[in-house]
N, C-alpha and C positions, 0 to 999 in steps of 0.2 A: 200691798196690804190683801191680803183674800174677804171674798162677802163673810160677814160675818155671819153666826149660827144665828137661829130661830134664837135661841138662850141668850144671845148674845145682843140683841136687839131688842129684848121686852125693856129694857131700863131706859134704852134712849126713845123708845116708843112712845112711854109715860111721860117724860120729862119733853119730848117734843110739845105734849098737848098741855104744860104748866102755865104757856100764855094763853086757854082757853081753848073754845072747841076749834078742830082743824079738819081738813078735807085729807084722804091717803094720801094724795099726792102730793099737801105742801108736807105733812108729815116726813115722805121719804125725803122730800128734797131737804129739810131740816137735818135728818137723820147723815144724807150722802157728807152735807160739809161737814158737820157735826165729825164724824166721823175719818173725812178727807180719803174718800174713796176716789180710786182712780177713775178714768171714764173705759177702761178696759174692763175692772170691775162690777160698773154699774151697766155694761154692755153686756156681760155674759148672761147668755143666753138658758134658758133650761132645755131638755133633752129633745121638750115639742117643737121648742122654737120660737111657742107665742109667748110669753115673758119670762124679763129677765130673773135673773134668781133672784134679786138686790129687791124687786119687787115682791114676789114670793113669798120671801120670805120677810119682809115688812109687813104684809095681809098677815101671814101667820100669827105674826108677834102678836098684832092688832088683836085676832081671835084668841089669845090664848088668855089677851088683859081682858077683855070682855068673860070670857068665861069665868074669872077668877073674878070679874064683877069689879075692876078697879075701873076699866071705862063703860063707855055706855054708846050705841051706836043712836047719835041724834035725826040724821036725816040718811038722805042717800052719799054714800062714803063719806060723810062724817063722824067725826067720832070728839068724845069730851070724856075726862074726869068723871065719873060716880062721883055725886054728893054722900 
């Protein structure tokens, strides 16, 4: 399976926060296991070589959810579903 697009990661990101606030790393780990991504998929680097494609897309999915008012940032890299 290829790394899902940002659009495909929005719902899984929101689902990851069902249990309560979580850090970005925890959200990414939950999503990676839930989506059954391979080690190869998770290790794919962006063109600049500093961040993986998956982690970048997870971050953007969280930004999109924040902009939609569905998720709020409650601390350093910690997110929660908005009231």
